[in-house]
CHARMM internal coordinates of N, CA and C (Angstrom, degrees):
IC EDIT
DIST 1 N 1 CA 1.4418
DIST 1 CA 1 C 1.5229
ANGL 1 N 1 CA 1 C 109.52
DIST 1 C 2 N 1.3137
ANGL 1 CA 1 C 2 N 115.09
DIHE 1 N 1 CA 1 C 2 N 148.70
DIST 2 N 2 CA 1.4598
ANGL 1 C 2 N 2 CA 120.30
DIHE 1 CA 1 C 2 N 2 CA 176.58
DIST 2 CA 2 C 1.5286
ANGL 2 N 2 CA 2 C 109.21
DIHE 1 C 2 N 2 CA 2 C -90.81
DIST 2 C 3 N 1.3231
ANGL 2 CA 2 C 3 N 118.33
DIHE 2 N 2 CA 2 C 3 N 159.42
DIST 3 N 3 CA 1.4635
ANGL 2 C 3 N 3 CA 120.19
DIHE 2 CA 2 C 3 N 3 CA 175.89
DIST 3 CA 3 C 1.5308
ANGL 3 N 3 CA 3 C 112.71
DIHE 2 C 3 N 3 CA 3 C -57.13
DIST 3 C 4 N 1.3328
ANGL 3 CA 3 C 4 N 116.87
DIHE 3 N 3 CA 3 C 4 N -34.06
DIST 4 N 4 CA 1.4639
ANGL 3 C 4 N 4 CA 119.88
DIHE 3 CA 3 C 4 N 4 CA 179.03
DIST 4 CA 4 C 1.5359
ANGL 4 N 4 CA 4 C 111.02
DIHE 3 C 4 N 4 CA 4 C -66.96
DIST 4 C 5 N 1.3175
ANGL 4 CA 4 C 5 N 117.34
DIHE 4 N 4 CA 4 C 5 N -38.53
DIST 5 N 5 CA 1.4683
ANGL 4 C 5 N 5 CA 120.80
DIHE 4 CA 4 C 5 N 5 CA 177.83
DIST 5 CA 5 C 1.5288
ANGL 5 N 5 CA 5 C 110.97
DIHE 4 C 5 N 5 CA 5 C -66.92
DIST 5 C 6 N 1.3161
ANGL 5 CA 5 C 6 N 116.69
DIHE 5 N 5 CA 5 C 6 N -38.62
DIST 6 N 6 CA 1.4584
ANGL 5 C 6 N 6 CA 120.26
DIHE 5 CA 5 C 6 N 6 CA 178.26
DIST 6 CA 6 C 1.5297
ANGL 6 N 6 CA 6 C 110.49
DIHE 5 C 6 N 6 CA 6 C -66.99
DIST 6 C 7 N 1.3257
ANGL 6 CA 6 C 7 N 116.82
DIHE 6 N 6 CA 6 C 7 N -41.95
DIST 7 N 7 CA 1.4692
ANGL 6 C 7 N 7 CA 120.41
DIHE 6 CA 6 C 7 N 7 CA 176.77
DIST 7 CA 7 C 1.5207
ANGL 7 N 7 CA 7 C 110.42
DIHE 6 C 7 N 7 CA 7 C -60.44
DIST 7 C 8 N 1.3256
ANGL 7 CA 7 C 8 N 116.98
DIHE 7 N 7 CA 7 C 8 N -41.53
DIST 8 N 8 CA 1.4614
ANGL 7 C 8 N 8 CA 120.64
DIHE 7 CA 7 C 8 N 8 CA 177.77
DIST 8 CA 8 C 1.5105
ANGL 8 N 8 CA 8 C 112.02
DIHE 7 C 8 N 8 CA 8 C -63.51
DIST 8 C 9 N 1.3296
ANGL 8 CA 8 C 9 N 116.84
DIHE 8 N 8 CA 8 C 9 N -36.27
DIST 9 N 9 CA 1.4665
ANGL 8 C 9 N 9 CA 120.51
DIHE 8 CA 8 C 9 N 9 CA 179.71
DIST 9 CA 9 C 1.5222
ANGL 9 N 9 CA 9 C 111.22
DIHE 8 C 9 N 9 CA 9 C -65.75
DIST 9 C 10 N 1.3174
ANGL 9 CA 9 C 10 N 117.68
DIHE 9 N 9 CA 9 C 10 N -36.54
DIST 10 N 10 CA 1.4592
ANGL 9 C 10 N 10 CA 120.47
DIHE 9 CA 9 C 10 N 10 CA -179.58
DIST 10 CA 10 C 1.5311
ANGL 10 N 10 CA 10 C 113.21
DIHE 9 C 10 N 10 CA 10 C -76.02
DIST 10 C 11 N 1.3069
ANGL 10 CA 10 C 11 N 118.76
DIHE 10 N 10 CA 10 C 11 N -12.37
DIST 11 N 11 CA 1.4716
ANGL 10 C 11 N 11 CA 119.52
DIHE 10 CA 10 C 11 N 11 CA 178.62
DIST 11 CA 11 C 1.5188
ANGL 11 N 11 CA 11 C 111.85
DIHE 10 C 11 N 11 CA 11 C -65.17
DIST 11 C 12 N 1.3243
ANGL 11 CA 11 C 12 N 117.59
DIHE 11 N 11 CA 11 C 12 N -23.97
DIST 12 N 12 CA 1.4709
ANGL 11 C 12 N 12 CA 118.81
DIHE 11 CA 11 C 12 N 12 CA -178.06
DIST 12 CA 12 C 1.5256
ANGL 12 N 12 CA 12 C 111.77
DIHE 11 C 12 N 12 CA 12 C -65.22
DIST 12 C 13 N 1.3355
ANGL 12 CA 12 C 13 N 117.59
DIHE 12 N 12 CA 12 C 13 N -28.95
DIST 13 N 13 CA 1.4614
ANGL 12 C 13 N 13 CA 119.14
DIHE 12 CA 12 C 13 N 13 CA 179.82
DIST 13 CA 13 C 1.5157
ANGL 13 N 13 CA 13 C 111.34
DIHE 12 C 13 N 13 CA 13 C -75.99
DIST 13 C 14 N 1.3016
ANGL 13 CA 13 C 14 N 118.19
DIHE 13 N 13 CA 13 C 14 N -40.01
DIST 14 N 14 CA 1.4674
ANGL 13 C 14 N 14 CA 121.61
DIHE 13 CA 13 C 14 N 14 CA 179.50
DIST 14 CA 14 C 1.5270
ANGL 14 N 14 CA 14 C 111.66
DIHE 13 C 14 N 14 CA 14 C -72.47
DIST 14 C 15 N 1.3386
ANGL 14 CA 14 C 15 N 117.27
DIHE 14 N 14 CA 14 C 15 N -26.95
DIST 15 N 15 CA 1.4641
ANGL 14 C 15 N 15 CA 121.35
DIHE 14 CA 14 C 15 N 15 CA -175.74
DIST 15 CA 15 C 1.5153
ANGL 15 N 15 CA 15 C 113.23
DIHE 14 C 15 N 15 CA 15 C -103.81
DIST 15 C 16 N 1.3287
ANGL 15 CA 15 C 16 N 117.61
DIHE 15 N 15 CA 15 C 16 N 20.24
DIST 16 N 16 CA 1.4669
ANGL 15 C 16 N 16 CA 122.96
DIHE 15 CA 15 C 16 N 16 CA 176.41
DIST 16 CA 16 C 1.5246
ANGL 16 N 16 CA 16 C 113.37
DIHE 15 C 16 N 16 CA 16 C 56.31
DIST 16 C 17 N 1.3297
ANGL 16 CA 16 C 17 N 116.08
DIHE 16 N 16 CA 16 C 17 N 46.55
DIST 17 N 17 CA 1.4585
ANGL 16 C 17 N 17 CA 121.01
DIHE 16 CA 16 C 17 N 17 CA 174.35
DIST 17 CA 17 C 1.5111
ANGL 17 N 17 CA 17 C 115.91
DIHE 16 C 17 N 17 CA 17 C 94.23
DIST 17 C 18 N 1.3317
ANGL 17 CA 17 C 18 N 117.48
DIHE 17 N 17 CA 17 C 18 N 1.71
DIST 18 N 18 CA 1.4614
ANGL 17 C 18 N 18 CA 121.18
DIHE 17 CA 17 C 18 N 18 CA -179.51
DIST 18 CA 18 C 1.5257
ANGL 18 N 18 CA 18 C 108.89
DIHE 17 C 18 N 18 CA 18 C -103.63
DIST 18 C 19 N 1.3280
ANGL 18 CA 18 C 19 N 116.26
DIHE 18 N 18 CA 18 C 19 N 122.18
DIST 19 N 19 CA 1.4586
ANGL 18 C 19 N 19 CA 122.06
DIHE 18 CA 18 C 19 N 19 CA 178.73
DIST 19 CA 19 C 1.5243
ANGL 19 N 19 CA 19 C 109.33
DIHE 18 C 19 N 19 CA 19 C -79.88
DIST 19 C 20 N 1.3203
ANGL 19 CA 19 C 20 N 115.79
DIHE 19 N 19 CA 19 C 20 N 132.12
DIST 20 N 20 CA 1.4594
ANGL 19 C 20 N 20 CA 121.77
DIHE 19 CA 19 C 20 N 20 CA 175.27
DIST 20 CA 20 C 1.5169
ANGL 20 N 20 CA 20 C 107.85
DIHE 19 C 20 N 20 CA 20 C -121.42
DIST 20 C 21 N 1.3058
ANGL 20 CA 20 C 21 N 117.05
DIHE 20 N 20 CA 20 C 21 N 114.86
DIST 21 N 21 CA 1.4598
ANGL 20 C 21 N 21 CA 120.85
DIHE 20 CA 20 C 21 N 21 CA -178.65
DIST 21 CA 21 C 1.5248
ANGL 21 N 21 CA 21 C 109.26
DIHE 20 C 21 N 21 CA 21 C -67.91
DIST 21 C 22 N 1.3378
ANGL 21 CA 21 C 22 N 117.56
DIHE 21 N 21 CA 21 C 22 N 124.50
DIST 22 N 22 CA 1.4650
ANGL 21 C 22 N 22 CA 120.05
DIHE 21 CA 21 C 22 N 22 CA 179.25
DIST 22 CA 22 C 1.5286
ANGL 22 N 22 CA 22 C 111.74
DIHE 21 C 22 N 22 CA 22 C -70.51
DIST 22 C 23 N 1.3223
ANGL 22 CA 22 C 23 N 115.75
DIHE 22 N 22 CA 22 C 23 N 150.19
DIST 23 N 23 CA 1.4599
ANGL 22 C 23 N 23 CA 120.91
DIHE 22 CA 22 C 23 N 23 CA 177.70
DIST 23 CA 23 C 1.5197
ANGL 23 N 23 CA 23 C 108.63
DIHE 22 C 23 N 23 CA 23 C -146.54
DIST 23 C 24 N 1.3108
ANGL 23 CA 23 C 24 N 115.98
DIHE 23 N 23 CA 23 C 24 N 153.43
DIST 24 N 24 CA 1.4605
ANGL 23 C 24 N 24 CA 121.54
DIHE 23 CA 23 C 24 N 24 CA -176.01
DIST 24 CA 24 C 1.5201
ANGL 24 N 24 CA 24 C 112.79
DIHE 23 C 24 N 24 CA 24 C -86.95
DIST 24 C 25 N 1.3195
ANGL 24 CA 24 C 25 N 117.22
DIHE 24 N 24 CA 24 C 25 N -42.13
DIST 25 N 25 CA 1.4589
ANGL 24 C 25 N 25 CA 121.39
DIHE 24 CA 24 C 25 N 25 CA -172.91
DIST 25 CA 25 C 1.5266
ANGL 25 N 25 CA 25 C 108.91
DIHE 24 C 25 N 25 CA 25 C -112.28
DIST 25 C 26 N 1.3278
ANGL 25 CA 25 C 26 N 115.77
DIHE 25 N 25 CA 25 C 26 N 124.69
DIST 26 N 26 CA 1.4613
ANGL 25 C 26 N 26 CA 121.41
DIHE 25 CA 25 C 26 N 26 CA 179.23
DIST 26 CA 26 C 1.5209
ANGL 26 N 26 CA 26 C 110.72
DIHE 25 C 26 N 26 CA 26 C -80.87
DIST 26 C 27 N 1.3304
ANGL 26 CA 26 C 27 N 116.19
DIHE 26 N 26 CA 26 C 27 N -48.90
DIST 27 N 27 CA 1.4568
ANGL 26 C 27 N 27 CA 119.98
DIHE 26 CA 26 C 27 N 27 CA 178.72
DIST 27 CA 27 C 1.5284
ANGL 27 N 27 CA 27 C 109.22
DIHE 26 C 27 N 27 CA 27 C -160.67
DIST 27 C 28 N 1.3261
ANGL 27 CA 27 C 28 N 114.22
DIHE 27 N 27 CA 27 C 28 N 160.48
DIST 28 N 28 CA 1.4575
ANGL 27 C 28 N 28 CA 121.46
DIHE 27 CA 27 C 28 N 28 CA 176.30
DIST 28 CA 28 C 1.5207
ANGL 28 N 28 CA 28 C 107.32
DIHE 27 C 28 N 28 CA 28 C -129.32
DIST 28 C 29 N 1.3295
ANGL 28 CA 28 C 29 N 115.80
DIHE 28 N 28 CA 28 C 29 N 129.46
DIST 29 N 29 CA 1.4616
ANGL 28 C 29 N 29 CA 120.90
DIHE 28 CA 28 C 29 N 29 CA 179.70
DIST 29 CA 29 C 1.5221
ANGL 29 N 29 CA 29 C 109.52
DIHE 28 C 29 N 29 CA 29 C -119.35
DIST 29 C 30 N 1.3150
ANGL 29 CA 29 C 30 N 115.64
DIHE 29 N 29 CA 29 C 30 N 148.33
DIST 30 N 30 CA 1.4606
ANGL 29 C 30 N 30 CA 119.96
DIHE 29 CA 29 C 30 N 30 CA 177.67
DIST 30 CA 30 C 1.5256
ANGL 30 N 30 CA 30 C 109.40
DIHE 29 C 30 N 30 CA 30 C -79.24
DIST 30 C 31 N 1.3209
ANGL 30 CA 30 C 31 N 116.16
DIHE 30 N 30 CA 30 C 31 N 177.62
DIST 31 N 31 CA 1.4636
ANGL 30 C 31 N 31 CA 120.70
DIHE 30 CA 30 C 31 N 31 CA 179.53
DIST 31 CA 31 C 1.5236
ANGL 31 N 31 CA 31 C 111.97
DIHE 30 C 31 N 31 CA 31 C -61.78
DIST 31 C 32 N 1.3301
ANGL 31 CA 31 C 32 N 116.53
DIHE 31 N 31 CA 31 C 32 N -28.93
DIST 32 N 32 CA 1.4670
ANGL 31 C 32 N 32 CA 120.37
DIHE 31 CA 31 C 32 N 32 CA -179.87
DIST 32 CA 32 C 1.5247
ANGL 32 N 32 CA 32 C 112.20
DIHE 31 C 32 N 32 CA 32 C -83.64
DIST 32 C 33 N 1.3400
ANGL 32 CA 32 C 33 N 116.85
DIHE 32 N 32 CA 32 C 33 N -7.91
DIST 33 N 33 CA 1.4581
ANGL 32 C 33 N 33 CA 119.82
DIHE 32 CA 32 C 33 N 33 CA 178.10
DIST 33 CA 33 C 1.5144
ANGL 33 N 33 CA 33 C 114.44
DIHE 32 C 33 N 33 CA 33 C 99.79
DIST 33 C 34 N 1.3215
ANGL 33 CA 33 C 34 N 118.29
DIHE 33 N 33 CA 33 C 34 N -4.08
DIST 34 N 34 CA 1.4625
ANGL 33 C 34 N 34 CA 119.52
DIHE 33 CA 33 C 34 N 34 CA 179.48
DIST 34 CA 34 C 1.5288
ANGL 34 N 34 CA 34 C 109.58
DIHE 33 C 34 N 34 CA 34 C -76.66
DIST 34 C 35 N 1.3120
ANGL 34 CA 34 C 35 N 115.53
DIHE 34 N 34 CA 34 C 35 N 144.22
DIST 35 N 35 CA 1.4583
ANGL 34 C 35 N 35 CA 121.31
DIHE 34 CA 34 C 35 N 35 CA -178.21
DIST 35 CA 35 C 1.5227
ANGL 35 N 35 CA 35 C 110.93
DIHE 34 C 35 N 35 CA 35 C -75.00
DIST 35 C 36 N 1.3352
ANGL 35 CA 35 C 36 N 116.04
DIHE 35 N 35 CA 35 C 36 N 123.21
DIST 36 N 36 CA 1.4509
ANGL 35 C 36 N 36 CA 120.96
DIHE 35 CA 35 C 36 N 36 CA 176.78
DIST 36 CA 36 C 1.5335
ANGL 36 N 36 CA 36 C 110.11
DIHE 35 C 36 N 36 CA 36 C -96.98
DIST 36 C 37 N 1.3298
ANGL 36 CA 36 C 37 N 115.92
DIHE 36 N 36 CA 36 C 37 N -30.47
DIST 37 N 37 CA 1.4622
ANGL 36 C 37 N 37 CA 121.60
DIHE 36 CA 36 C 37 N 37 CA 179.49
DIST 37 CA 37 C 1.5106
ANGL 37 N 37 CA 37 C 108.15
DIHE 36 C 37 N 37 CA 37 C -148.91
DIST 37 C 38 N 1.3197
ANGL 37 CA 37 C 38 N 116.57
DIHE 37 N 37 CA 37 C 38 N 136.94
DIST 38 N 38 CA 1.4545
ANGL 37 C 38 N 38 CA 122.14
DIHE 37 CA 37 C 38 N 38 CA 176.19
DIST 38 CA 38 C 1.5219
ANGL 38 N 38 CA 38 C 106.67
DIHE 37 C 38 N 38 CA 38 C -138.18
DIST 38 C 39 N 1.3397
ANGL 38 CA 38 C 39 N 117.23
DIHE 38 N 38 CA 38 C 39 N 119.83
DIST 39 N 39 CA 1.4673
ANGL 38 C 39 N 39 CA 119.64
DIHE 38 CA 38 C 39 N 39 CA -176.92
DIST 39 CA 39 C 1.5205
ANGL 39 N 39 CA 39 C 110.07
DIHE 38 C 39 N 39 CA 39 C -70.66
DIST 39 C 40 N 1.2993
ANGL 39 CA 39 C 40 N 114.42
DIHE 39 N 39 CA 39 C 40 N 150.27
DIST 40 N 40 CA 1.4561
ANGL 39 C 40 N 40 CA 120.93
DIHE 39 CA 39 C 40 N 40 CA 177.63
DIST 40 CA 40 C 1.5275
ANGL 40 N 40 CA 40 C 107.57
DIHE 39 C 40 N 40 CA 40 C -111.49
DIST 40 C 41 N 1.3334
ANGL 40 CA 40 C 41 N 116.98
DIHE 40 N 40 CA 40 C 41 N 102.57
DIST 41 N 41 CA 1.4664
ANGL 40 C 41 N 41 CA 119.98
DIHE 40 CA 40 C 41 N 41 CA -177.38
DIST 41 CA 41 C 1.5309
ANGL 41 N 41 CA 41 C 111.77
DIHE 40 C 41 N 41 CA 41 C -58.45
DIST 41 C 42 N 1.3236
ANGL 41 CA 41 C 42 N 114.99
DIHE 41 N 41 CA 41 C 42 N 141.17
DIST 42 N 42 CA 1.4659
ANGL 41 C 42 N 42 CA 121.11
DIHE 41 CA 41 C 42 N 42 CA 178.98
DIST 42 CA 42 C 1.5220
ANGL 42 N 42 CA 42 C 108.44
DIHE 41 C 42 N 42 CA 42 C -107.76
DIST 42 C 43 N 1.3191
ANGL 42 CA 42 C 43 N 116.43
DIHE 42 N 42 CA 42 C 43 N 120.14
DIST 43 N 43 CA 1.4595
ANGL 42 C 43 N 43 CA 122.38
DIHE 42 CA 42 C 43 N 43 CA 179.28
DIST 43 CA 43 C 1.5208
ANGL 43 N 43 CA 43 C 108.61
DIHE 42 C 43 N 43 CA 43 C -130.09
DIST 43 C 44 N 1.3438
ANGL 43 CA 43 C 44 N 115.84
DIHE 43 N 43 CA 43 C 44 N 138.89
DIST 44 N 44 CA 1.4591
ANGL 43 C 44 N 44 CA 119.84
DIHE 43 CA 43 C 44 N 44 CA 173.62
DIST 44 CA 44 C 1.5245
ANGL 44 N 44 CA 44 C 108.40
DIHE 43 C 44 N 44 CA 44 C -155.33
DIST 44 C 45 N 1.3153
ANGL 44 CA 44 C 45 N 115.97
DIHE 44 N 44 CA 44 C 45 N 147.61
DIST 45 N 45 CA 1.4547
ANGL 44 C 45 N 45 CA 121.37
DIHE 44 CA 44 C 45 N 45 CA 179.06
DIST 45 CA 45 C 1.5201
ANGL 45 N 45 CA 45 C 109.64
DIHE 44 C 45 N 45 CA 45 C -78.55
DIST 45 C 46 N 1.3354
ANGL 45 CA 45 C 46 N 116.33
DIHE 45 N 45 CA 45 C 46 N 127.90
DIST 46 N 46 CA 1.4606
ANGL 45 C 46 N 46 CA 120.56
DIHE 45 CA 45 C 46 N 46 CA -178.29
DIST 46 CA 46 C 1.5262
ANGL 46 N 46 CA 46 C 113.23
DIHE 45 C 46 N 46 CA 46 C -125.02
DIST 46 C 47 N 1.3197
ANGL 46 CA 46 C 47 N 118.34
DIHE 46 N 46 CA 46 C 47 N -18.87
DIST 47 N 47 CA 1.4641
ANGL 46 C 47 N 47 CA 121.87
DIHE 46 CA 46 C 47 N 47 CA 179.75
DIST 47 CA 47 C 1.5196
ANGL 47 N 47 CA 47 C 110.61
DIHE 46 C 47 N 47 CA 47 C -139.49
DIST 47 C 48 N 1.3052
ANGL 47 CA 47 C 48 N 114.59
DIHE 47 N 47 CA 47 C 48 N 150.50
DIST 48 N 48 CA 1.4606
ANGL 47 C 48 N 48 CA 120.98
DIHE 47 CA 47 C 48 N 48 CA 174.46
DIST 48 CA 48 C 1.5271
ANGL 48 N 48 CA 48 C 108.39
DIHE 47 C 48 N 48 CA 48 C -65.81
DIST 48 C 49 N 1.3303
ANGL 48 CA 48 C 49 N 118.91
DIHE 48 N 48 CA 48 C 49 N 135.08
DIST 49 N 49 CA 1.4768
ANGL 48 C 49 N 49 CA 120.87
DIHE 48 CA 48 C 49 N 49 CA -179.71
DIST 49 CA 49 C 1.5233
ANGL 49 N 49 CA 49 C 113.21
DIHE 48 C 49 N 49 CA 49 C -56.85
DIST 49 C 50 N 1.3258
ANGL 49 CA 49 C 50 N 117.97
DIHE 49 N 49 CA 49 C 50 N -28.97
DIST 50 N 50 CA 1.4676
ANGL 49 C 50 N 50 CA 120.17
DIHE 49 CA 49 C 50 N 50 CA 178.54
DIST 50 CA 50 C 1.5276
ANGL 50 N 50 CA 50 C 111.13
DIHE 49 C 50 N 50 CA 50 C -66.68
DIST 50 C 51 N 1.3206
ANGL 50 CA 50 C 51 N 116.39
DIHE 50 N 50 CA 50 C 51 N -36.78
DIST 51 N 51 CA 1.4610
ANGL 50 C 51 N 51 CA 120.59
DIHE 50 CA 50 C 51 N 51 CA 178.62
DIST 51 CA 51 C 1.5298
ANGL 51 N 51 CA 51 C 109.92
DIHE 50 C 51 N 51 CA 51 C -68.08
DIST 51 C 52 N 1.3142
ANGL 51 CA 51 C 52 N 116.96
DIHE 51 N 51 CA 51 C 52 N -41.68
DIST 52 N 52 CA 1.4663
ANGL 51 C 52 N 52 CA 119.45
DIHE 51 CA 51 C 52 N 52 CA 179.87
DIST 52 CA 52 C 1.5296
ANGL 52 N 52 CA 52 C 110.97
DIHE 51 C 52 N 52 CA 52 C -66.56
DIST 52 C 53 N 1.3317
ANGL 52 CA 52 C 53 N 117.22
DIHE 52 N 52 CA 52 C 53 N -33.47
DIST 53 N 53 CA 1.4660
ANGL 52 C 53 N 53 CA 119.88
DIHE 52 CA 52 C 53 N 53 CA 176.22
DIST 53 CA 53 C 1.5228
ANGL 53 N 53 CA 53 C 110.20
DIHE 52 C 53 N 53 CA 53 C -62.10
DIST 53 C 54 N 1.3276
ANGL 53 CA 53 C 54 N 117.13
DIHE 53 N 53 CA 53 C 54 N -45.78
DIST 54 N 54 CA 1.4621
ANGL 53 C 54 N 54 CA 120.29
DIHE 53 CA 53 C 54 N 54 CA 179.00
DIST 54 CA 54 C 1.5230
ANGL 54 N 54 CA 54 C 111.60
DIHE 53 C 54 N 54 CA 54 C -62.85
DIST 54 C 55 N 1.3132
ANGL 54 CA 54 C 55 N 116.83
DIHE 54 N 54 CA 54 C 55 N -41.04
DIST 55 N 55 CA 1.4621
ANGL 54 C 55 N 55 CA 120.31
DIHE 54 CA 54 C 55 N 55 CA 179.49
DIST 55 CA 55 C 1.5244
ANGL 55 N 55 CA 55 C 110.63
DIHE 54 C 55 N 55 CA 55 C -65.36
DIST 55 C 56 N 1.3271
ANGL 55 CA 55 C 56 N 117.16
DIHE 55 N 55 CA 55 C 56 N -40.23
DIST 56 N 56 CA 1.4700
ANGL 55 C 56 N 56 CA 120.71
DIHE 55 CA 55 C 56 N 56 CA 175.90
DIST 56 CA 56 C 1.5246
ANGL 56 N 56 CA 56 C 110.58
DIHE 55 C 56 N 56 CA 56 C -58.76
DIST 56 C 57 N 1.3247
ANGL 56 CA 56 C 57 N 115.85
DIHE 56 N 56 CA 56 C 57 N -44.00
DIST 57 N 57 CA 1.4622
ANGL 56 C 57 N 57 CA 120.15
DIHE 56 CA 56 C 57 N 57 CA 179.89
DIST 57 CA 57 C 1.5166
ANGL 57 N 57 CA 57 C 111.52
DIHE 56 C 57 N 57 CA 57 C -63.21
DIST 57 C 58 N 1.3231
ANGL 57 CA 57 C 58 N 116.86
DIHE 57 N 57 CA 57 C 58 N -40.67
DIST 58 N 58 CA 1.4631
ANGL 57 C 58 N 58 CA 120.54
DIHE 57 CA 57 C 58 N 58 CA 177.87
DIST 58 CA 58 C 1.5256
ANGL 58 N 58 CA 58 C 111.54
DIHE 57 C 58 N 58 CA 58 C -63.51
DIST 58 C 59 N 1.3278
ANGL 58 CA 58 C 59 N 116.91
DIHE 58 N 58 CA 58 C 59 N -44.46
DIST 59 N 59 CA 1.4656
ANGL 58 C 59 N 59 CA 120.50
DIHE 58 CA 58 C 59 N 59 CA 179.83
DIST 59 CA 59 C 1.5281
ANGL 59 N 59 CA 59 C 111.25
DIHE 58 C 59 N 59 CA 59 C -65.30
DIST 59 C 60 N 1.3299
ANGL 59 CA 59 C 60 N 117.63
DIHE 59 N 59 CA 59 C 60 N -38.11
DIST 60 N 60 CA 1.4619
ANGL 59 C 60 N 60 CA 120.89
DIHE 59 CA 59 C 60 N 60 CA 178.95
DIST 60 CA 60 C 1.5234
ANGL 60 N 60 CA 60 C 111.41
DIHE 59 C 60 N 60 CA 60 C -69.31
DIST 60 C 61 N 1.3345
ANGL 60 CA 60 C 61 N 116.79
DIHE 60 N 60 CA 60 C 61 N -38.61
DIST 61 N 61 CA 1.4669
ANGL 60 C 61 N 61 CA 120.21
DIHE 60 CA 60 C 61 N 61 CA -178.06
DIST 61 CA 61 C 1.5242
ANGL 61 N 61 CA 61 C 111.89
DIHE 60 C 61 N 61 CA 61 C -64.31
DIST 61 C 62 N 1.3144
ANGL 61 CA 61 C 62 N 117.40
DIHE 61 N 61 CA 61 C 62 N -34.46
DIST 62 N 62 CA 1.4605
ANGL 61 C 62 N 62 CA 120.78
DIHE 61 CA 61 C 62 N 62 CA 177.21
DIST 62 CA 62 C 1.5188
ANGL 62 N 62 CA 62 C 110.42
DIHE 61 C 62 N 62 CA 62 C -61.07
DIST 62 C 63 N 1.3107
ANGL 62 CA 62 C 63 N 116.40
DIHE 62 N 62 CA 62 C 63 N -40.49
DIST 63 N 63 CA 1.4709
ANGL 62 C 63 N 63 CA 120.54
DIHE 62 CA 62 C 63 N 63 CA 179.52
DIST 63 CA 63 C 1.5347
ANGL 63 N 63 CA 63 C 109.87
DIHE 62 C 63 N 63 CA 63 C -72.95
DIST 63 C 64 N 1.3426
ANGL 63 CA 63 C 64 N 116.79
DIHE 63 N 63 CA 63 C 64 N -41.83
DIST 64 N 64 CA 1.4655
ANGL 63 C 64 N 64 CA 121.06
DIHE 63 CA 63 C 64 N 64 CA -179.26
DIST 64 CA 64 C 1.5147
ANGL 64 N 64 CA 64 C 112.00
DIHE 63 C 64 N 64 CA 64 C -64.12
DIST 64 C 65 N 1.3234
ANGL 64 CA 64 C 65 N 117.63
DIHE 64 N 64 CA 64 C 65 N -40.91
DIST 65 N 65 CA 1.4547
ANGL 64 C 65 N 65 CA 121.86
DIHE 64 CA 64 C 65 N 65 CA -175.37
DIST 65 CA 65 C 1.5141
ANGL 65 N 65 CA 65 C 113.39
DIHE 64 C 65 N 65 CA 65 C -78.91
DIST 65 C 66 N 1.3051
ANGL 65 CA 65 C 66 N 117.68
DIHE 65 N 65 CA 65 C 66 N -14.15
DIST 66 N 66 CA 1.4496
ANGL 65 C 66 N 66 CA 120.36
DIHE 65 CA 65 C 66 N 66 CA 177.20
DIST 66 CA 66 C 1.5087
ANGL 66 N 66 CA 66 C 114.60
DIHE 65 C 66 N 66 CA 66 C 88.38
DIST 66 C 67 N 1.3294
ANGL 66 CA 66 C 67 N 117.97
DIHE 66 N 66 CA 66 C 67 N 13.18
DIST 67 N 67 CA 1.4604
ANGL 66 C 67 N 67 CA 119.63
DIHE 66 CA 66 C 67 N 67 CA -179.96
DIST 67 CA 67 C 1.5243
ANGL 67 N 67 CA 67 C 112.35
DIHE 66 C 67 N 67 CA 67 C -95.19
DIST 67 C 68 N 1.3288
ANGL 67 CA 67 C 68 N 117.13
DIHE 67 N 67 CA 67 C 68 N 1.47
DIST 68 N 68 CA 1.4552
ANGL 67 C 68 N 68 CA 120.39
DIHE 67 CA 67 C 68 N 68 CA -175.35
DIST 68 CA 68 C 1.4939
ANGL 68 N 68 CA 68 C 111.61
DIHE 67 C 68 N 68 CA 68 C -72.13
END
COOR INIT
IC SEED 1 N 1 CA 1 C
IC BUILD
């Protein structure tokens, strides 16, 4: 896996079960201000929000307890 794929995988926990595909460039504008490129964000539900809540709690507890 690439670091970008791993970062994308962790977005599901911050977004309550919704995967957001990471991208480098948001938009490109010409010198006159017209849009030459505009990214289209990709979002899809991949996990139940209850599962992501539990995973968030587990990740936080590791940091709180000092075992991280």
